[in-house]
C-alpha positions as CSV (number, residue, x, y, z in Angstrom):
1,M,210.7,-5.5,82.1
2,C,213.9,-4.4,80.3
3,A,216.3,-1.5,80.5
4,L,217.5,0.2,77.4
5,S,220.7,2.2,77.1
6,L,221.7,4.4,74.2
7,F,225.2,5.3,73.2
8,D,226.7,7.2,70.3
9,Y,230.1,6.6,68.7
10,Q,232.3,8.7,66.5
11,G,233.6,7.0,63.3
12,T,232.3,5.1,60.3
13,A,230.8,1.6,60.7
14,A,233.9,0.1,59.1
15,E,236.2,2.0,61.5
16,L,234.1,0.9,64.5
17,G,233.8,-2.7,63.3
18,I,230.0,-2.6,63.6
19,S,227.2,-3.9,61.4
20,S,223.5,-4.1,61.1
21,A,223.4,-7.5,62.8
22,N,221.6,-7.8,66.1
23,T,223.6,-9.6,68.8
24,W,221.9,-11.6,71.6
25,I,224.1,-12.7,74.4
26,Q,222.7,-15.7,76.3
27,P,223.9,-16.2,79.9
28,S,225.0,-19.8,79.4
29,S,228.5,-21.4,79.6
30,P,230.3,-24.4,81.0
31,L,230.3,-22.5,84.4
32,N,226.5,-22.9,84.7
33,G,226.1,-26.1,82.7
34,Y,224.8,-24.1,79.7
35,D,221.6,-23.3,81.6
36,A,220.4,-20.0,80.0
37,F,217.3,-19.8,82.1
38,G,219.3,-20.4,85.3
39,G,221.7,-17.7,84.0
40,I,218.9,-15.2,83.6
41,D,217.6,-16.1,87.1
42,A,221.1,-15.5,88.6
43,Y,221.4,-12.2,86.7
44,M,218.0,-11.0,87.9
45,A,218.8,-11.9,91.5
46,S,222.1,-10.0,91.4
47,P,222.9,-8.1,88.2
48,L,226.2,-6.9,89.4
49,G,227.2,-10.2,91.0
50,V,227.3,-12.4,87.8
51,E,230.3,-13.1,85.6
52,R,230.4,-10.9,82.5
53,S,229.9,-14.0,80.4
54,H,226.5,-14.5,82.1
55,L,225.0,-11.2,81.2
56,A,221.7,-11.4,79.2
57,L,222.0,-8.6,76.6
58,G,220.7,-7.6,73.2
59,I,223.0,-5.3,71.3
60,T,222.1,-3.5,68.1
61,F,223.3,-0.6,65.9
62,P,220.1,0.9,64.4
63,S,222.1,3.6,62.5
64,C,223.7,0.8,60.5
65,K,220.2,-0.4,59.4
66,D,219.4,3.0,57.9
67,R,220.9,3.2,54.4
68,T,220.7,7.1,54.5
69,H,222.2,7.5,57.9
70,E,225.8,8.0,56.9
71,A,224.8,10.8,54.4
72,R,222.7,12.6,57.1
73,H,225.0,12.0,60.1
74,P,228.5,11.3,58.8
75,G,230.9,9.7,61.3
76,I,228.3,9.2,64.1
77,H,226.6,5.9,65.0
78,C,224.1,4.8,67.6
79,C,224.2,1.7,69.8
80,Q,221.3,0.3,71.8
81,I,221.8,-2.2,74.6
82,L,218.8,-4.0,76.0
83,A,219.0,-5.9,79.3
84,P,216.4,-7.5,81.5
85,A,215.7,-5.5,84.7
86,E,213.2,-5.3,87.5
87,W,211.6,-1.9,88.1
88,A,213.4,-1.6,91.5
89,Q,216.8,-1.9,89.7
90,V,216.2,1.1,87.4
91,N,213.9,3.3,89.5
């Protein structure tokens, strides 16, 4: 299961430094021997207890993917952050 958070930001995409690219952050680094699966296991065991560099996240700006968005909603953009979660963590 995953948890999805939605945020809105004021400003143009250029001002905010955002783009239509999806960003996937993998929980691997020298600290855990570049073990992404071990990083996910550690995150699932204790989401608030892992280093920030070991968060497993997907980040996207869907408003940047819509070519008509800026004309319809000037100066406002949406961000979605997707993170793995157990039901007990979000319930």
